[in-house]
Structure formats: structure tokens, C-alpha cells
N, CA, C and O atoms as a Tinker XYZ file with bonds, in Angstrom:
   512  protein
     1  N      0.709000   -1.001000   -0.200000    73     2
     2  CA     0.096000    0.145000   -0.117000    64     1     3
     3  C      1.054000    1.074000    0.124000    63     2     4     5
     4  O      1.833000    1.136000    1.075000    81     3
     5  N      0.902000    1.984000   -1.064000    73     3     6
     6  CA     1.733000    3.306000   -1.022000    64     5     7
     7  C      0.297000    4.419000   -1.376000    63     6     8     9
     8  O     -0.588000    4.203000   -2.205000    81     7
     9  N      0.412000    5.456000   -0.586000    73     7    10
    10  CA    -0.284000    6.765000   -0.902000    64     9    11
    11  C      0.593000    7.745000   -0.707000    63    10    12    13
    12  O      1.474000    7.709000    0.152000    81    11
    13  N      0.342000    8.920000   -1.706000    73    11    14
    14  CA     1.533000    9.647000   -1.794000    64    13    15
    15  C      0.295000   11.191000   -1.851000    63    14    16    17
    16  O     -0.776000   11.117000   -2.453000    81    15
    17  N      0.657000   12.189000   -1.266000    73    15    18
    18  CA     0.018000   13.253000   -1.476000    64    17    19
    19  C      0.579000   14.487000   -1.406000    63    18    20    21
    20  O      1.587000   14.509000   -0.699000    81    19
    21  N      0.292000   15.452000   -1.864000    73    19    22
    22  CA     0.782000   17.107000   -1.606000    64    21    23
    23  C      0.159000   18.095000   -1.358000    63    22    24    25
    24  O     -0.891000   18.326000   -1.956000    81    23
    25  N      0.579000   18.804000   -0.551000    73    23    26
    26  CA    -0.330000   20.003000   -0.357000    64    25    27
    27  C      0.561000   21.795000   -0.603000    63    26    28    29
    28  O      1.718000   21.617000   -0.221000    81    27
    29  N      0.446000   22.822000   -0.923000    73    27    30
    30  CA     0.747000   23.537000   -0.826000    64    29    31
    31  C      0.245000   24.699000    0.186000    63    30    32    33
    32  O     -0.945000   24.898000    0.429000    81    31
    33  N      1.123000   25.305000    0.640000    73    31    34
    34  CA     0.605000   26.200000    1.893000    64    33    35
    35  C      1.160000   28.200000    1.563000    63    34    36    37
    36  O      1.927000   28.694000    0.736000    81    35
    37  N      0.474000   28.696000    2.455000    73    35    38
    38  CA     1.021000   29.814000    2.703000    64    37    39
    39  C      2.275000   30.264000    3.993000    63    38    40    41
    40  O      2.277000   29.417000    4.887000    81    39
    41  N      2.789000   30.841000    4.110000    73    39    42
    42  CA     4.075000   30.680000    5.072000    64    41    43
    43  C      3.272000   31.830000    5.948000    63    42    44    45
    44  O      3.486000   33.027000    5.753000    81    43
    45  N      2.213000   31.294000    7.051000    73    43    46
    46  CA     1.396000   32.210000    8.117000    64    45    47
    47  C      1.440000   30.888000    8.853000    63    46    48    49
    48  O      1.317000   29.727000    8.462000    81    47
    49  N      1.682000   31.502000   10.198000    73    47    50
    50  CA     1.439000   31.151000   11.326000    64    49    51
    51  C      0.320000   29.889000   11.595000    63    50    52    53
    52  O      0.621000   28.998000   12.390000    81    51
    53  N     -1.041000   29.869000   10.854000    73    51    54
    54  CA    -1.857000   29.121000   10.841000    64    53    55
    55  C     -1.861000   27.896000    9.994000    63    54    56    57
    56  O     -2.555000   26.880000   10.029000    81    55
    57  N     -0.815000   28.314000    9.164000    73    55    58
    58  CA    -0.595000   27.106000    8.481000    64    57    59
    59  C      0.216000   25.544000    9.193000    63    58    60    61
    60  O      0.246000   24.396000    8.751000    81    59
    61  N      0.850000   26.208000   10.559000    73    59    62
    62  CA     1.093000   25.027000   11.163000    64    61    63
    63  C      0.009000   24.225000   11.734000    63    62    64    65
    64  O      0.149000   23.003000   11.674000    81    63
    65  N     -1.051000   24.703000   12.280000    73    63    66
    66  CA    -2.507000   23.475000   12.346000    64    65    67
    67  C     -2.498000   23.334000   11.256000    63    66    68    69
    68  O     -1.397000   22.902000   10.913000    81    67
    69  N     -3.058000   23.445000   10.570000    73    67    70
    70  CA    -3.886000   22.854000    8.938000    64    69    71
    71  C     -3.202000   21.909000    8.270000    63    70    72    73
    72  O     -3.763000   20.896000    7.852000    81    71
    73  N     -1.223000   22.273000    8.009000    73    71    74
    74  CA    -0.888000   21.155000    8.117000    64    73    75
    75  C     -0.513000   19.413000    8.870000    63    74    76    77
    76  O     -0.284000   18.340000    8.310000    81    75
    77  N     -0.574000   19.708000   10.019000    73    75    78
    78  CA    -0.782000   18.936000   11.208000    64    77    79
    79  C     -2.375000   17.832000   11.127000    63    78    80    81
    80  O     -2.573000   16.620000   11.204000    81    79
    81  N     -2.893000   18.555000   11.012000    73    79    82
    82  CA    -4.334000   18.329000   10.387000    64    81    83
    83  C     -4.185000   17.189000    9.301000    63    82    84    85
    84  O     -4.881000   16.174000    9.335000    81    83
    85  N     -3.185000   17.439000    8.292000    73    83    86
    86  CA    -3.014000   16.396000    6.743000    64    85    87
    87  C     -2.883000   15.419000    7.416000    63    86    88    89
    88  O     -3.615000   14.549000    6.943000    81    87
    89  N     -2.319000   15.036000    8.328000    73    87    90
    90  CA    -2.109000   13.754000    9.276000    64    89    91
    91  C     -3.216000   12.591000    9.346000    63    90    92    93
    92  O     -3.336000   11.417000    8.997000    81    91
    93  N     -3.996000   13.645000   10.033000    73    91    94
    94  CA    -5.520000   12.795000   10.564000    64    93    95
    95  C     -6.010000   11.633000    8.898000    63    94    96    97
    96  O     -6.741000   10.654000    9.047000    81    95
    97  N     -5.616000   11.904000    7.924000    73    95    98
    98  CA    -5.930000   11.067000    6.799000    64    97    99
    99  C     -5.357000    9.683000    7.111000    63    98   100   101
   100  O     -5.661000    8.625000    6.560000    81    99
   101  N     -4.363000    9.906000    8.217000    73    99   102
   102  CA    -3.408000    8.434000    8.361000    64   101   103
   103  C     -4.143000    7.667000    9.742000    63   102   104   105
   104  O     -3.769000    6.526000   10.016000    81   103
   105  N     -5.043000    8.236000   10.468000    73   103   106
   106  CA    -5.479000    7.868000   11.631000    64   105   107
   107  C     -6.185000    6.334000   10.602000    63   106   108   109
   108  O     -6.786000    6.282000    9.529000    81   107
   109  N     -5.623000    5.022000   11.820000    73   107   110
   110  CA    -6.103000    4.084000   11.351000    64   109   111
   111  C     -5.082000    3.228000   10.191000    63   110   112   113
   112  O     -5.175000    2.004000   10.101000    81   111
   113  N     -4.391000    3.789000    9.577000    73   111   114
   114  CA    -3.370000    3.154000    8.638000    64   113   115
   115  C     -1.852000    3.113000    9.104000    63   114   116   117
   116  O     -0.877000    2.761000    8.439000    81   115
   117  N     -1.897000    3.527000   10.316000    73   115   118
   118  CA    -0.370000    3.641000   10.455000    64   117   119
   119  C     -0.496000    3.695000   12.289000    63   118   120   121
   120  O     -1.477000    4.079000   12.926000    81   119
   121  N      0.355000    3.365000   12.647000    73   119   122
   122  CA     0.344000    2.531000   14.433000    64   121   123
   123  C      0.221000    4.396000   15.171000    63   122   124   125
   124  O      0.993000    5.293000   14.834000    81   123
   125  N     -0.882000    4.555000   16.143000    73   123   126
   126  CA    -1.386000    5.638000   16.621000    64   125   127
   127  C      0.117000    6.493000   17.272000    63   126   128   129
   128  O      0.548000    7.573000   16.867000    81   127
   129  N      0.695000    5.643000   18.358000    73   127   130
   130  CA     1.905000    6.249000   19.072000    64   129   131
   131  C      2.996000    6.814000   17.673000    63   130   132   133
   132  O      3.359000    7.989000   17.614000    81   131
   133  N      3.365000    5.889000   16.739000    73   131   134
   134  CA     4.132000    6.592000   15.612000    64   133   135
   135  C      3.593000    7.610000   14.669000    63   134   136   137
   136  O      4.412000    8.078000   13.878000    81   135
   137  N      2.087000    8.135000   14.592000    73   135   138
   138  CA     1.471000    8.923000   13.733000    64   137   139
   139  C      2.030000   10.497000   14.859000    63   138   140   141
   140  O      2.599000   11.570000   14.661000    81   139
   141  N      1.534000    9.880000   15.835000    73   139   142
   142  CA     2.218000   10.985000   17.060000    64   141   143
   143  C      3.805000   12.141000   16.871000    63   142   144   145
   144  O      4.050000   13.341000   16.754000    81   143
   145  N      4.383000   11.116000   16.925000    73   143   146
   146  CA     5.671000   10.899000   16.997000    64   145   147
   147  C      5.858000   11.755000   14.979000    63   146   148   149
   148  O      6.977000   12.160000   14.662000    81   147
   149  N      4.970000   11.849000   14.199000    73   147   150
   150  CA     5.088000   12.070000   12.637000    64   149   151
   151  C      4.172000   13.725000   12.968000    63   150   152   153
   152  O      4.395000   14.699000   12.248000    81   151
   153  N      3.414000   13.771000   13.856000    73   151   154
   154  CA     2.646000   15.148000   14.176000    64   153   155
   155  C      3.781000   16.036000   14.556000    63   154   156   157
   156  O      3.876000   16.994000   13.789000    81   155
   157  N      4.637000   16.010000   15.470000    73   155   158
   158  CA     5.343000   16.567000   16.127000    64   157   159
   159  C      6.519000   16.689000   15.459000    63   158   160   161
   160  O      7.075000   17.694000   15.902000    81   159
   161  N      7.298000   16.081000   14.464000    73   159   162
   162  CA     7.864000   16.057000   13.451000    64   161   163
   163  C      7.187000   17.465000   12.530000    63   162   164   165
   164  O      7.416000   18.641000   12.810000    81   163
   165  N      6.607000   17.139000   11.772000    73   163   166
   166  CA     5.665000   17.732000   10.919000    64   165   167
   167  C      5.309000   19.087000   11.586000    63   166   168   169
   168  O      5.016000   19.916000   10.725000    81   167
   169  N      5.234000   19.638000   13.034000    73   167   170
   170  CA     5.055000   20.570000   13.331000    64   169   171
   171  C      6.099000   21.467000   13.540000    63   170   172   173
   172  O      5.915000   22.684000   13.556000    81   171
   173  N      7.618000   20.730000   13.764000    73   171   174
   174  CA     8.907000   21.443000   14.056000    64   173   175
   175  C      9.181000   22.042000   12.615000    63   174   176   177
   176  O      9.766000   23.119000   12.498000    81   175
   177  N      8.784000   21.383000   11.625000    73   175   178
   178  CA     9.533000   21.767000   10.194000    64   177   179
   179  C      8.746000   22.264000    9.361000    63   178   180   181
   180  O      9.254000   22.764000    8.357000    81   179
   181  N      7.083000   22.286000    9.532000    73   179   182
   182  CA     6.718000   23.310000    8.870000    64   181   183
   183  C      6.786000   24.995000    9.757000    63   182   184   185
   184  O      6.559000   26.067000    9.196000    81   183
   185  N      7.139000   24.833000   11.165000    73   183   186
   186  CA     6.986000   26.055000   12.223000    64   185   187
   187  C      8.381000   26.607000   11.365000    63   186   188   189
   188  O      8.585000   27.774000   11.029000    81   187
   189  N      9.229000   25.488000   11.126000    73   187   190
   190  CA    10.804000   26.334000   10.571000    64   189   191
   191  C     10.780000   27.055000    9.431000    63   190   192   193
   192  O     11.498000   28.015000    9.150000    81   191
   193  N      9.561000   26.347000    8.506000    73   191   194
   194  CA     9.545000   26.679000    7.201000    64   193   195
   195  C      8.563000   28.062000    7.122000    63   194   196   197
   196  O      8.600000   28.851000    6.177000    81   195
   197  N      7.846000   28.171000    8.079000    73   195   198
   198  CA     6.994000   29.210000    8.235000    64   197   199
   199  C      7.778000   30.277000    9.053000    63   198   200   201
   200  O      7.523000   31.422000    8.679000    81   199
   201  N      8.638000   30.191000   10.040000    73   199   202
   202  CA     9.399000   31.442000   10.369000    64   201   203
   203  C     10.793000   31.786000    9.677000    63   202   204   205
   204  O     11.151000   32.963000    9.714000    81   203
   205  N     11.530000   30.932000    9.106000    73   203   206
   206  CA    12.778000   30.932000    9.016000    64   205   207
   207  C     13.067000   31.062000    7.498000    63   206   208   209
   208  O     14.054000   31.790000    7.390000    81   207
   209  N     12.617000   30.657000    6.256000    73   207   210
   210  CA    13.372000   30.888000    4.720000    64   209   211
   211  C     13.688000   32.628000    4.532000    63   210   212   213
   212  O     13.221000   33.665000    5.004000    81   211
   213  N     14.742000   32.258000    3.570000    73   211   214
   214  CA    15.544000   33.378000    3.300000    64   213   215
   215  C     14.915000   34.070000    2.229000    63   214   216   217
   216  O     15.360000   35.172000    1.910000    81   215
   217  N     13.902000   33.560000    1.602000    73   215   218
   218  CA    12.621000   34.317000    0.779000    64   217   219
   219  C     11.951000   34.100000    0.809000    63   218   220   221
   220  O     11.676000   33.106000    1.481000    81   219
   221  N     10.555000   35.092000   -0.182000    73   219   222
   222  CA     9.531000   34.870000   -0.538000    64   221   223
   223  C      8.753000   33.500000   -1.088000    63   222   224   225
   224  O      9.330000   32.761000   -1.886000    81   223
   225  N      7.724000   33.277000   -0.724000    73   223   226
   226  CA     6.999000   31.815000   -1.522000    64   225   227
   227  C      6.611000   30.709000   -0.577000    63   226   228   229
   228  O      6.985000   30.292000    0.520000    81   227
   229  N      5.729000   30.424000   -1.449000    73   227   230
   230  CA     4.924000   29.333000   -0.458000    64   229   231
   231  C      5.761000   28.427000   -0.171000    63   230   232   233
   232  O      6.953000   28.440000   -0.479000    81   231
   233  N      4.876000   27.125000    0.768000    73   231   234
   234  CA     6.113000   25.941000    0.965000    64   233   235
   235  C      5.064000   24.907000    0.654000    63   234   236   237
   236  O      3.857000   25.108000    0.792000    81   235
   237  N      5.694000   23.602000    0.153000    73   235   238
   238  CA     5.110000   22.512000   -0.118000    64   237   239
   239  C      5.258000   21.227000    1.289000    63   238   240   241
   240  O      6.102000   21.093000    2.175000    81   239
   241  N      4.289000   20.629000    1.019000    73   239   242
   242  CA     4.077000   19.628000    2.409000    64   241   243
   243  C      3.918000   18.121000    1.516000    63   242   244   245
   244  O      2.849000   17.731000    1.049000    81   243
   245  N      4.768000   17.648000    1.442000    73   243   246
   246  CA     4.477000   16.197000    0.221000    64   245   247
   247  C      4.552000   14.920000    1.492000    63   246   248   249
   248  O      5.493000   14.940000    2.285000    81   247
   249  N      3.526000   13.892000    1.577000    73   247   250
   250  CA     3.415000   12.915000    2.660000    64   249   251
   251  C      3.478000   11.558000    1.838000    63   250   252   253
   252  O      2.836000   11.616000    0.789000    81   251
   253  N      4.029000   10.507000    2.054000    73   251   254
   254  CA     4.002000    8.936000    1.578000    64   253   255
   255  C      3.834000    8.047000    2.576000    63   254   256   257
   256  O      4.588000    8.041000    3.549000    81   255
   257  N      2.902000    7.267000    2.450000    73   255   258
   258  CA     2.507000    6.185000    3.288000    64   257   259
   259  C      2.975000    4.900000    2.707000    63   258   260   261
   260  O      2.233000    4.426000    1.847000    81   259
   261  N      3.622000    4.505000    2.884000    73   259   262
   262  CA     4.377000    3.307000    2.358000    64   261   263
   263  C      4.135000    2.012000    3.208000    63   262   264   265
   264  O      3.881000    2.140000    4.406000    81   263
   265  N      4.190000    1.022000    2.749000    73   263   266
   266  CA     3.809000   -0.499000    3.539000    64   265   267
   267  C      4.824000   -0.551000    4.982000    63   266   268   269
   268  O      4.536000   -1.335000    5.886000    81   267
   269  N      5.810000    0.202000    5.064000    73   267   270
   270  CA     6.868000    0.290000    6.661000    64   269   271
   271  C      6.811000    1.275000    6.402000    63   270   272   273
   272  O      7.993000    1.451000    6.695000    81   271
   273  N      6.426000    2.472000    5.997000    73   271   274
   274  CA     7.044000    3.734000    6.713000    64   273   275
   275  C      6.231000    4.946000    6.064000    63   274   276   277
   276  O      5.650000    4.753000    4.996000    81   275
   277  N      6.187000    6.032000    6.611000    73   275   278
   278  CA     5.583000    7.412000    6.457000    64   277   279
   279  C      6.536000    8.533000    6.233000    63   278   280   281
   280  O      7.102000    9.055000    7.194000    81   279
   281  N      6.733000    8.913000    5.055000    73   279   282
   282  CA     7.856000    9.863000    4.911000    64   281   283
   283  C      7.172000   11.458000    4.201000    63   282   284   285
   284  O      6.401000   11.731000    3.281000    81   283
   285  N      7.837000   12.117000    5.063000    73   283   286
   286  CA     7.004000   13.386000    4.930000    64   285   287
   287  C      8.362000   14.868000    4.614000    63   286   288   289
   288  O      9.511000   15.122000    4.975000    81   287
   289  N      7.648000   15.283000    4.028000    73   287   290
   290  CA     8.763000   16.218000    3.074000    64   289   291
   291  C      8.291000   17.697000    3.696000    63   290   292   293
   292  O      7.202000   17.707000    4.269000    81   291
   293  N      8.970000   18.824000    3.626000    73   291   294
   294  CA     8.260000   20.093000    3.578000    64   293   295
   295  C      9.443000   20.684000    2.972000    63   294   296   297
   296  O     10.443000   20.613000    3.686000    81   295
   297  N      9.629000   21.387000    1.566000    73   295   298
   298  CA     9.961000   22.498000    0.780000    64   297   299
   299  C     10.005000   23.747000    1.088000    63   298   300   301
   300  O      8.974000   24.180000    0.573000    81   299
   301  N     10.510000   24.585000    1.576000    73   299   302
   302  CA    10.169000   25.841000    1.541000    64   301   303
   303  C     11.390000   27.150000    0.484000    63   302   304   305
   304  O     12.408000   26.615000    0.046000    81   303
   305  N     11.254000   28.339000    0.237000    73   303   306
   306  CA    11.875000   28.987000   -0.517000    64   305   307
   307  C     12.933000   29.152000   -0.290000    63   306   308   309
   308  O     13.307000   30.009000   -1.090000    81   307
   309  N     13.878000   28.817000    0.443000    73   307   310
   310  CA    15.100000   29.242000    0.752000    64   309   311
   311  C     15.888000   28.428000    0.388000    63   310   312   313
   312  O     15.566000   27.244000    0.286000    81   311
   313  N     17.030000   28.844000    0.126000    73   311   314
   314  CA    18.348000   27.816000   -0.403000    64   313   315
   315  C     19.521000   27.049000    0.996000    63   314   316   317
   316  O     20.751000   27.050000    1.035000    81   315
   317  N     18.791000   26.629000    1.716000    73   315   318
   318  CA    19.577000   25.955000    2.527000    64   317   319
   319  C     20.128000   27.101000    3.978000    63   318   320   321
   320  O     20.048000   28.324000    4.093000    81   319
   321  N     20.740000   25.917000    5.013000    73   319   322
   322  CA    20.940000   26.934000    5.958000    64   321   323
   323  C     22.002000   26.151000    6.617000    63   322   324   325
   324  O     22.293000   25.045000    6.161000    81   323
   325  N     22.587000   26.616000    7.620000    73   323   326
   326  CA    23.288000   26.132000    8.792000    64   325   327
   327  C     22.970000   25.351000    9.486000    63   326   328   329
   328  O     22.020000   25.888000   10.055000    81   327
   329  N     23.127000   23.950000   10.078000    73   327   330
   330  CA    22.404000   23.313000   11.257000    64   329   331
   331  C     23.181000   23.807000   12.365000    63   330   332   333
   332  O     24.403000   23.888000   12.487000    81   331
   333  N     21.899000   24.238000   13.443000    73   331   334
   334  CA    22.868000   25.035000   15.025000    64   333   335
   335  C     23.707000   23.863000   15.492000    63   334   336   337
   336  O     24.028000   22.859000   14.857000    81   335
   337  N     24.056000   24.282000   17.016000    73   335   338
   338  CA    24.062000   23.256000   17.830000    64   337   339
   339  C     23.522000   22.437000   18.167000    63   338   340   341
   340  O     23.774000   21.330000   18.643000    81   339
   341  N     22.646000   23.024000   17.900000    73   339   342
   342  CA    21.442000   22.590000   19.181000    64   341   343
   343  C     20.723000   23.183000   20.196000    63   342   344   345
   344  O     20.939000   24.360000   20.485000    81   343
   345  N     19.754000   22.413000   20.875000    73   343   346
   346  CA    19.657000   23.523000   22.222000    64   345   347
   347  C     20.218000   23.357000   23.434000    63   346   348   349
   348  O     20.364000   22.210000   23.854000    81   347
   349  N     20.485000   24.076000   23.934000    73   347   350
   350  CA    21.412000   24.661000   25.463000    64   349   351
   351  C     20.461000   24.422000   26.586000    63   350   352   353
   352  O     19.249000   24.457000   26.373000    81   351
   353  N     20.859000   24.225000   27.559000    73   351   354
   354  CA    20.292000   24.015000   28.606000    64   353   355
   355  C     19.822000   25.570000   29.182000    63   354   356   357
   356  O     20.531000   26.571000   29.286000    81   355
   357  N     18.615000   25.430000   29.459000    73   355   358
   358  CA    17.598000   26.557000   29.770000    64   357   359
   359  C     17.687000   27.766000   28.281000    63   358   360   361
   360  O     17.271000   28.921000   28.185000    81   359
   361  N     18.382000   26.915000   27.324000    73   359   362
   362  CA    17.739000   27.914000   25.873000    64   361   363
   363  C     16.401000   27.700000   25.589000    63   362   364   365
   364  O     15.784000   26.819000   26.189000    81   363
   365  N     15.852000   28.425000   24.714000    73   363   366
   366  CA    14.434000   28.433000   24.054000    64   365   367
   367  C     14.938000   28.021000   22.752000    63   366   368   369
   368  O     14.399000   26.977000   22.384000    81   367
   369  N     15.922000   28.561000   21.804000    73   367   370
   370  CA    15.736000   27.975000   20.701000    64   369   371
   371  C     16.789000   26.770000   20.720000    63   370   372   373
   372  O     17.399000   26.415000   21.729000    81   371
   373  N     16.957000   25.969000   18.951000    73   371   374
   374  CA    17.554000   24.922000   18.661000    64   373   375
   375  C     16.793000   23.615000   19.062000    63   374   376   377
   376  O     17.343000   22.515000   19.082000    81   375
   377  N     15.064000   23.898000   19.479000    73   375   378
   378  CA    14.442000   22.520000   19.781000    64   377   379
   379  C     14.132000   21.222000   18.789000    63   378   380   381
   380  O     14.067000   19.995000   18.860000    81   379
   381  N     13.938000   22.613000   17.529000    73   379   382
   382  CA    12.929000   21.728000   16.666000    64   381   383
   383  C     13.824000   20.180000   15.773000    63   382   384   385
   384  O     13.588000   18.976000   15.675000    81   383
   385  N     14.879000   21.118000   15.291000    73   383   386
   386  CA    15.916000   19.983000   14.889000    64   385   387
   387  C     15.956000   18.570000   15.331000    63   386   388   389
   388  O     15.695000   17.492000   14.797000    81   387
   389  N     16.458000   19.030000   16.728000    73   387   390
   390  CA    16.910000   18.110000   17.429000    64   389   391
   391  C     15.617000   16.834000   18.275000    63   390   392   393
   392  O     15.829000   15.723000   18.762000    81   391
   393  N     14.218000   17.695000   18.126000    73   391   394
   394  CA    13.484000   16.880000   18.210000    64   393   395
   395  C     13.064000   15.558000   17.405000    63   394   396   397
   396  O     12.845000   14.384000   17.707000    81   395
   397  N     13.057000   16.543000   15.899000    73   395   398
   398  CA    13.436000   15.477000   14.601000    64   397   399
   399  C     14.258000   14.621000   14.583000    63   398   400   401
   400  O     14.152000   13.507000   14.070000    81   399
   401  N     15.278000   15.134000   15.224000    73   399   402
   402  CA    16.635000   14.109000   15.058000    64   401   403
   403  C     16.368000   12.937000   16.166000    63   402   404   405
   404  O     16.741000   11.804000   15.863000    81   403
   405  N     15.816000   13.122000   17.284000    73   403   406
   406  CA    15.473000   11.975000   18.310000    64   405   407
   407  C     14.110000   11.472000   17.989000    63   406   408   409
   408  O     13.833000   10.628000   18.841000    81   407
   409  N     13.118000   11.616000   17.125000    73   407   410
   410  CA    11.921000   10.972000   17.081000    64   409   411
   411  C     11.443000    9.927000   15.697000    63   410   412   413
   412  O     10.667000    8.976000   15.612000    81   411
   413  N     12.452000   10.739000   14.568000    73   411   414
   414  CA    12.441000   10.171000   13.065000    64   413   415
   415  C     13.369000    8.875000   13.007000    63   414   416   417
   416  O     14.192000    8.916000   13.921000    81   415
   417  N     13.457000    8.007000   12.400000    73   415   418
   418  CA    14.193000    6.947000   12.333000    64   417   419
   419  C     15.272000    7.590000   11.019000    63   418   420   421
   420  O     16.464000    7.581000   11.328000    81   419
   421  N     15.063000    7.929000   10.142000    73   419   422
   422  CA    15.607000    9.025000    9.510000    64   421   423
   423  C     15.244000   10.620000    8.984000    63   422   424   425
   424  O     14.065000   10.969000    8.929000    81   423
   425  N     16.020000   11.278000    8.715000    73   423   426
   426  CA    15.717000   12.357000    8.242000    64   425   427
   427  C     17.118000   13.713000    7.594000    63   426   428   429
   428  O     18.290000   13.590000    7.951000    81   427
   429  N     16.812000   14.484000    6.972000    73   427   430
   430  CA    17.821000   15.282000    6.400000    64   429   431
   431  C     17.327000   16.316000    5.562000    63   430   432   433
   432  O     16.118000   16.505000    5.423000    81   431
   433  N     18.163000   16.967000    5.019000    73   431   434
   434  CA    17.891000   18.080000    4.562000    64   433   435
   435  C     18.539000   18.317000    3.207000    63   434   436   437
   436  O     19.766000   18.288000    3.303000    81   435
   437  N     18.082000   18.550000    1.939000    73   435   438
   438  CA    18.361000   18.644000    1.000000    64   437   439
   439  C     18.460000   20.426000    0.260000    63   438   440   441
   440  O     17.335000   20.789000   -0.083000    81   439
   441  N     19.275000   21.222000    0.058000    73   439   442
   442  CA    19.366000   22.556000   -0.225000    64   441   443
   443  C     19.587000   22.385000   -1.607000    63   442   444   445
   444  O     20.337000   21.511000   -2.042000    81   443
   445  N     18.856000   23.322000   -2.445000    73   443   446
   446  CA    18.676000   23.866000   -3.792000    64   445   447
   447  C     18.338000   24.986000   -3.968000    63   446   448   449
   448  O     18.896000   25.842000   -3.281000    81   447
   449  N     17.255000   25.424000   -4.994000    73   447   450
   450  CA    16.247000   26.247000   -5.022000    64   449   451
   451  C     15.411000   26.301000   -4.086000    63   450   452   453
   452  O     15.177000   27.366000   -3.515000    81   451
   453  N     15.086000   25.682000   -3.911000    73   451   454
   454  CA    14.079000   25.369000   -2.543000    64   453   455
   455  C     14.917000   24.140000   -1.422000    63   454   456   457
   456  O     15.631000   23.170000   -1.675000    81   455
   457  N     14.533000   24.604000   -0.418000    73   455   458
   458  CA    15.052000   23.701000    0.807000    64   457   459
   459  C     14.445000   22.353000    1.130000    63   458   460   461
   460  O     13.333000   22.866000    1.008000    81   459
   461  N     14.261000   21.539000    1.324000    73   459   462
   462  CA    13.607000   20.311000    1.599000    64   461   463
   463  C     14.045000   19.526000    2.757000    63   462   464   465
   464  O     15.027000   18.792000    2.643000    81   463
   465  N     13.434000   19.613000    3.805000    73   463   466
   466  CA    13.367000   18.975000    4.830000    64   465   467
   467  C     12.693000   17.845000    5.338000    63   466   468   469
   468  O     11.649000   17.914000    5.987000    81   467
   469  N     13.349000   16.696000    5.014000    73   467   470
   470  CA    12.106000   15.632000    5.654000    64   469   471
   471  C     12.667000   14.515000    6.556000    63   470   472   473
   472  O     13.829000   14.508000    6.961000    81   471
   473  N     11.557000   13.379000    6.898000    73   471   474
   474  CA    12.160000   12.509000    7.766000    64   473   475
   475  C     10.856000   11.329000    7.440000    63   474   476   477
   476  O      9.727000   11.436000    6.961000    81   475
   477  N     11.623000   10.253000    7.938000    73   475   478
   478  CA    10.732000    9.562000    7.781000    64   477   479
   479  C     10.613000    8.213000    9.357000    63   478   480   481
   480  O     11.552000    7.856000   10.068000    81   479
   481  N      9.136000    7.762000    9.450000    73   479   482
   482  CA     8.433000    7.340000   10.422000    64   481   483
   483  C      8.600000    5.808000   10.350000    63   482   484   485
   484  O      8.028000    5.531000    9.295000    81   483
   485  N      9.034000    4.729000   10.846000    73   483   486
   486  CA     8.697000    3.581000   10.610000    64   485   487
   487  C      7.453000    3.213000   11.302000    63   486   488   489
   488  O      6.751000    3.707000   12.183000    81   487
   489  N      7.448000    2.195000   10.594000    73   487   490
   490  CA     5.794000    1.777000   11.336000    64   489   491
   491  C      5.992000    0.838000   12.525000    63   490   492   493
   492  O      5.112000    0.479000   13.306000    81   491
   493  N      6.948000    0.584000   12.537000    73   491   494
   494  CA     7.731000   -0.622000   13.539000    64   493   495
   495  C      9.058000    0.102000   14.020000    63   494   496   497
   496  O     10.004000   -0.224000   13.302000    81   495
   497  N      9.428000    1.061000   15.107000    73   495   498
   498  CA    10.480000    1.451000   15.515000    64   497   499
   499  C     11.637000    0.795000   15.446000    63   498   500   501
   500  O     11.555000   -0.411000   15.679000    81   499
   501  N     12.953000    1.330000   15.135000    73   499   502
   502  CA    13.888000    0.207000   15.389000    64   501   503
   503  C     14.739000    0.326000   16.661000    63   502   504   505
   504  O     14.783000    1.300000   17.412000    81   503
   505  N     15.432000   -0.872000   16.779000    73   503   506
   506  CA    15.838000   -1.227000   18.265000    64   505   507
   507  C     17.157000   -0.889000   17.893000    63   506   508   509
   508  O     17.679000   -1.223000   16.830000    81   507
   509  N     17.861000   -0.005000   19.073000    73   507   510
   510  CA    18.830000    0.093000   18.957000    64   509   511
   511  C     19.363000   -0.671000   20.076000    63   510   512
   512  O     20.580000   -0.761000   20.239000    81   511
């Protein structure tokens, strides 16, 4: 079973809630706990795309549900960014990609004309 869908959103705060709601279509088709992890990761990526791109334009959200995983891609008009050192004790920033790194089974950044940040959540989590 493969399901693939894409959406385009304006970069505004309301987009975060609307984009998160898109995952509701996968209720009953993906384990609930893993879907919650995906929702948190999606929230972080869309929030970053709304707040930080260096160019004007919309953001794109692509979701692909495959037999063993859910893949989410968020593309914004920015041309890439430098990864920070992550959160600091008592600090307010740097938590978004740290959360994605710790909840997603795989994730990455593809910089080009647009920046694509993606993650994958496996149906069954990896055991380290």
C-alpha cells in the first residue's frame, strides 16, 4: 500500500495547525504512537519553514505512506541553512531539529533552489 499526497501552503502561523491536520488522514492506517511522533516532527519542520526561509514564496508539504514507513517532506523557498549546535540548557531555541533527530528513524536536508527537510517514521521503530 502506497499513498502519496502533496499540499501547498502560504507561510503563515495558521499553516502549522492546518498542515498537522493533514496527518489525520492516516489515522487507522499507521500506528497511533508513531503517528503522534510524525505529527510532532511535521509541526517542527513546518514551523521552521514558516519562520525562517530567506526568500518569499509558499511551502510545500508531501506525505508518502508506504508499507513500512511514513515519509514527510517540507520544502520552502530558502536556499539552505547551517545546522545549529542544537538546544542549550535553559535556551529557548534549537529544539526543532533536535526533536526531529530524536523521534524520526531517518531525516535529512536537501538544499537547492528550495530547501527540503524530510523525515521518515517506520511503522515499527528500530531497536538500537
